[in-house]
C-alpha positions in Angstrom: -35.7 21.8 -33.0 -35.4 19.0 -35.5 -37.5 15.9 -34.9 -35.9 12.5 -35.5 -37.8 9.2 -36.2 -36.3 6.3 -34.3 -37.3 2.7 -34.9 -36.6 0.2 -32.1 -37.8 -3.3 -32.7 -40.5 -2.2 -35.1 -41.8 0.6 -32.8 -41.7 4.1 -34.3 -40.8 6.9 -31.9 -40.5 10.6 -32.4 -38.0 12.4 -30.3 -36.6 15.8 -30.2 -33.0 15.8 -31.5 -31.5 16.5 -28.1 -33.4 13.6 -26.5 -32.3 11.3 -29.3 -28.7 12.2 -28.8 -29.1 11.5 -25.0 -30.5 8.0 -25.8 -27.8 7.4 -28.4 -25.1 8.4 -25.9 -26.5 6.2 -23.2 -26.7 3.3 -25.7 -23.1 3.8 -26.8 -21.9 3.9 -23.2 -23.6 0.7 -22.3 -22.5 -1.1 -25.5 -18.9 0.2 -25.6 -15.9 -1.7 -24.6 -14.7 -1.4 -21.0 -11.6 0.8 -20.6 -8.7 0.7 -18.2 -9.2 2.8 -15.1 -6.9 5.2 -13.3 -7.7 6.5 -9.8 -5.8 8.7 -7.3 -6.2 8.3 -3.5 -4.2 9.8 -0.7 -3.0 8.5 2.7 -1.2 10.1 5.6 1.6 8.7 7.7 -0.8 6.4 9.6 -2.2 4.9 6.3 -5.5 6.7 6.7 -7.2 8.5 3.8 -7.7 12.2 4.1 -9.0 15.3 2.3 -7.2 18.0 4.4 -3.7 18.4 5.7 -1.7 21.1 7.4 1.0 23.1 5.7 4.3 21.4 6.3 3.0 17.8 6.3 4.0 15.1 3.9 1.6 12.5 2.6 1.4 9.9 -0.1 -0.7 10.0 -3.3 -1.4 6.6 -4.8 -2.3 6.2 -8.5 -3.9 2.9 -9.2 -4.1 1.6 -12.8 -6.4 -1.4 -13.5 -7.1 -3.5 -16.6 -10.5 -2.9 -18.2 -13.3 -4.6 -16.3 -11.2 -6.2 -13.6 -9.3 -5.6 -10.4 -6.0 -6.7 -12.0 -3.3 -4.0 -11.8 -1.3 -2.9 -14.9 2.4 -3.2 -13.9 5.3 -1.3 -15.4 3.2 1.5 -16.7 4.5 5.1 -16.4 2.2 7.4 -14.5 2.9 11.2 -14.6 1.9 13.4 -11.7 1.3 17.1 -11.4 0.2 19.2 -8.4 -1.3 22.7 -8.2 1.1 23.7 -5.3 3.6 22.1 -3.0 6.2 19.6 -4.1 6.1 16.0 -5.4 9.0 13.6 -4.9 9.1 12.9 -8.7 7.3 13.8 -11.9 6.5 10.3 -12.9 6.8 6.7 -11.5 6.2 3.2 -12.9 3.4 1.1 -11.4 4.2 -1.9 -9.3 2.8 -5.5 -9.7 -0.5 -4.2 -8.2 -0.8 -1.4 -10.7 0.1 1.3 -8.1 2.5 4.2 -8.2 3.1 5.9 -4.8 4.5 9.4 -4.7 5.4 11.6 -1.7 3.8 15.1 -1.5 5.4 17.8 0.7 3.0 20.6 1.6 5.6 22.9 3.1 5.4 25.5 0.3 1.8 24.7 -0.7 -0.8 27.4 -1.1 -3.4 27.4 1.7 -6.7 26.3 0.3 -8.0 23.7 -2.2 -5.2 22.0 -4.2 -5.3 19.4 -6.9 -3.0 16.4 -7.8 -3.5 14.8 -11.2 -2.2 11.4 -12.3 -2.0 10.7 -16.1 -1.2 7.5 -18.0 -0.9 7.5 -21.8 -1.1 4.6 -24.3 -0.8 4.7 -28.1 -4.6 5.3 -28.3 -5.7 6.8 -25.1 -4.8 9.3 -22.3 -6.2 8.4 -18.9 -6.2 11.1 -16.2 -7.7 11.4 -12.7 -7.5 14.2 -10.2 -7.8 14.3 -6.5 -8.6 17.6 -4.6 -7.5 18.2 -1.1 -7.4 21.2 1.3 -4.1 22.6 2.7 -4.7 24.3 6.1 -2.5 27.0 7.5 0.2 25.6 9.8 -0.6 26.0 13.5 3.1 26.8 14.1 2.9 29.7 11.7 -0.3 30.9 13.4 1.3 30.7 16.8 4.3 32.7 15.6 2.1 35.4 14.1 0.0 35.7 17.3 3.2 36.1 19.4 4.6 38.8 17.2 1.6 40.9 17.7 2.2 41.2 21.5 
């Protein structure tokens, strides 16, 4: 591996190139400008967060878009949504005054198992994206019907 000489405040250090790149990356991250943030959370009918739901249930996914380095929401921004299975009430929505876009998800036709919803926001210079994984469980009604048909 190549060796690189790095001078920091008059101190000469020799680092293997991969270590140098790591240090350089960490420095760039800490010195770079703060970016807007996009997150996705999920709530059920009671307003409680969740990671699992039963096939046939509807829930709300909330995309929250915040200005760089603050808790101030970005209003009027178009957020696009995709989901691995099941149905969303819309493909995209605009954020409200709090920077939130709330979309309804129906799991009636969702695949049982781990699913993923992704929210995306695009500016002239950047594309922000965040995904939320959740588990869809088999409907207890379907299980009961299957059990009764075996008798």
